[in-house]
N, C-alpha and C positions, 0 to 999 in steps of 0.2 A: 504494500500500500504506500502511496506517496506520503512523504513526511514533510511537515511544516513546523516552524518554530512558533510556539505559543507565546508571542509577545514577550513581556518582561519576565515571564517564568524561565525563559531560556531553554525550555524543554522541547525536545523534538517529539512530535506526536503524529499519528496517522490522521489523514484528513477526514475520516469518518470515525466518530466516537460513538458512545452509547449513552443516551439519556436514561436515567434510572428512576424517574418519578413513578413509573408504572409498577416498579418492584416494591413500592411502599404502599401506595393507595391511589384512589381517585380515577382509576381506569378499569375497575372491576378487580376481582381477586386474582392474584398470581401466587401459587404455592411456593414455599421455600425451595423445594426441589426444582421446580420449574425456573425459579429466579436464578438459581445457581447454574442451571444448564444454559440459560440465556447468556449469562455472564461468560461462561466457558466458551460457548460457541462464538460469541463476539470477539473475544480475545484471540481465539484460534484463527479467526478470519482476518486478523490484523489490527483490530481496535486496540488503542493504547491509552485512550482517555475515557474515563467514566465520570459522568456528571450526576451528582445527587444533591440532597439537602437534608438538614436536620429535621425538617418538618414533614418529609415524605413518609407517611405512615408513622409519624412521631418518632422517627429514628429507625424504623424497620429497614428502609432501603440502605442506610449506612451500615446497619448491623449485618445485613446480608452480604454487602460488599466486603466488610471486614472479615467475615467468615470465608469468603472466596479468597481474599488475600492470604489468609492463613493456609488454606488448602492448596493454593497455587503459589507458595512462597518461591521467590526467585523470579517471578514474572515481572517484567518491567512495565509498570502501569503508572499513570498519573490519575489521581482521584481528585476531582474538583467538587467541593461541597459548598453549601450556602448556609447563611445564618441570618436571623432577624425576624422570621415570620412566626415565631412561637409566642410572641408577646403582642400586646396592643401596638398598633402602628403609630407610635408617637415618637417624634425626633429624639426626645430625651432618653428613650430606651436604648439608643445607640451609643452606649458608654463603654469605656475600657473595662469596667467591672463586669458588665453583662457580656462583653465580648470574651473575656477570659472564661466565664462560666459556660458560655455556649461552645467555645473551642474545646474546653475540657470534656464536655459531653460528646462532641463529635470525635475527639481523639479516642475516647473510650469505645464508642460505637465501632469505629474503624480499626481499632487496635494498633494505632500508630502513635509515635511520640511527636511527630511534626506533620501537620496537614500540608499537602502539596500546594493546594490553592483553595482559599476561602473567598467566597463572593458574598457581598451584601445582597440579600434576597429581595430585590425590588422594593427598597426602602422608600419612605416618604420623600418627596422631591426636595424638601429642605435639607435633608441629610447630605446631599451632594454638594451643598454650599457651606457646610460646617467644617471648619478647619480641624476642630477637636476630634472629629470622627476619624479623619485620615491620620492625625497624629497618633490616635489609639491603635490604628491598624499598623502603623510603622512600629509601634512599641511591641505588638505581637510578633512581628518579624524579628525584632531585636531579641526578644525573649526565646526565640526558637519554637514557639507554638505553631507558627505557620511559616511556610517557605515563601509565599507570595500571596497577594490579595487582588481581587477584582470586584466587579459589580455586575449584577444582573438587573437589567433595566426594563422599563415598560415603554419609554418614549425616546425618540431621537434626541430631544433636548437634554434629557438625563444622560444619555450616552455621551454627548459632547461635553457636558460638565465633568463627567468622570474621566474622559480622555485627557482633559486639561490638568488633572491631578498627576504630579510626577511619579507617585508610587504605584499607580494603578497598572497592573500587568495585563489585565484582560477585561473585556466587556462582553457580556452575554446579552444577546438581543434577538427578538423574533425576526427572522428573515426567511422568506420563502417566496414562491412564485405568486403568492397572493398578498405579499407584504414587501413592496419594493422601496418604500421610503428610505430605509437605511443606506441604499446605494448612493443617494444624492450627496450627503455630507458626512455621515458617520463612518463609512468604510474608508473614504479618503483621509479623514482626520486620524483614524486609528493607524492607518498605514504610515502616515507622516510622523506620528508620535511613537511608533514601535509598539503599539498596544495590540494584543491579540484579540481576534473576534471569534467568539463561540456562537454559532448560529443555532438557536433553539426553535422549537415548534416547526421543524422544517417541512413537515407534511400537513401542516394546518390541522392538527388533531385528527389526521386520517383522511381528510377531504382529498388530499393529493395521493392517496393510495389507489384510487379508482375503484374501491370495493363498495362504496356506498351509493344508495339511491334514495328516492323520496320515501321509500317504505322502511328504511333502516331505523332501528331503535337501539338504544344503549341501556345498560343496566342502571338501576336507580342510584348506585354508588359511583357512577361514572360522571365526571364533570361535564361531559358532553350532553348529559341529561339535566343536571342540576345547576349549571352555570351558563346556560345559553344567553342569558341577559345580564350576566355579571352579578348574580345573586350571592355568590360566595367569595369571589375575587375578581380581579380585572377581567372583563369580558374578552379582552384581546388575547388572553391565554387559551380561549376556547374557539376553535375554528379560525384563529387569528383575528377574531372580531368580525368575520364575514358572516352575513346571513347564510344559513345552511343551504337554502335553495339557490342562491346566487353562487355559492361555492361549488355546488354540484354542476351548475352550468359552466363555470370556468374550468372545472376539472375535465368535463367532457370535451371542451375545445382543446385543452392542453393534451389530452390523450391522442389527438390526431397528429401531434408532433413527435410522438414517441417512435423510435425505430423498432425493428423486429426483434432485436436482441436485448430489450430492456422492458421493464414495467414502468408504469406512470410514476410509482414511488421512486424508482431508481433514477428516472429522468429528472424528477424534482430535486433529488439530492445532488445529482451531477450539476444541475443549474446553479445550486448554491456553491458548490466547490469551485465553479468557474468564475465566481465573482471576485475581483481583485481585492485583497485585504482579508478575506476569510481565512481563518486558521483551521477551524474544524467545525463540522456539522454534527449535531448530536440527536439523531432520531432515536426514539424509544423502540422497544420490541416486546411483544407479549408472548412470543414463542421463539424457539431456536431458528426456525426457517426465516422469520422476519429479520432476525439479527444477521444471519448469513447473507440474505439478499441485500440488506442495507449496506453492508461492508462491500459487497460486490460493485456497488455504484461507483466506487473509487476507480475501478478498472475501465469504466466506460470512456470512450473518446470524448474530449471536450466538445461542447455544442458549437455549431457554426453560427456565424453572425445572423444569418437569415432566421434561424430558429430562435435565437435570443431576441430578435426584433419581434417575432410572433408572440413570444411570451409578454413582451412589453405592451403589445397591441391589445392582447386579451385583458391585461391588467387595466389599461387605460379605459377600455370600453365598459368593463363589468365591475371592477373592484375599486378603482381610484375614487369615483364619486362617493362611494359608501364609507371608506375608511381612511383615505390618505391623510386627511386633515386631523385625525384623531390621535395618532401615535407618532 
């Protein structure tokens, strides 16, 4: 798998990683055994970055990854976790005292002394403009609790504020064929600053898998059921904020661009990999076959200009009027 440097972490990682939200919660139940098999399949296919958070299943995702690390000792992996969503979303909660407590819990869950990368987990916008927050993060690095830090953001403006901070190693942002706004300013700014870009929600919560239609339903404990209108967290995390019917229409048009040797999901991942400034894309997987197929997207040939232009046209016609101004 092609390797890229993840910004200020200085770590070399494969261009396709694994998002591990689904191993904790909010996507329907995944058993422990299935989770470990998914992790093993992904790593065997070339994945070297796993992204998780302390809030995914209240630590379940981290604990499963920690178990995998013990069982596959010697495997060269970068584990990126997140912190900040286990408390009320108030700027004063983002303190050095709380950071230490949250880090200690994640280190215990993962079974490591130093966390590879810790990301603020979509914090309140004010946090990005608070010097004390980033001073505290620098302190965590000095203390050896974390090797590097980054942020996971909701908006492009938040990403740009984070990129301007000298200690930020990476920015995680929603980027997919239905969410093009980061291409305008965020990716160029990150590249200029040497900040890594972790592209999340790459398949728009499955819309870009090509498996769904108007009759598709999701389990009650799946955020694609309970967060369609932002009832639980930012609606942009569910189907990238795109209306389900509109997303289906866009996915059908994108399907016509896919070559014979790829699926729509692989095409969508390849599109992200081709964007200048992207370090890694982190699709989730609920079974080993998905993990293997996602990793295989890295081996596809880069998309040609005509195809990239078609993606832009579909976005401009169907998606831009609905969401471009929002994030």
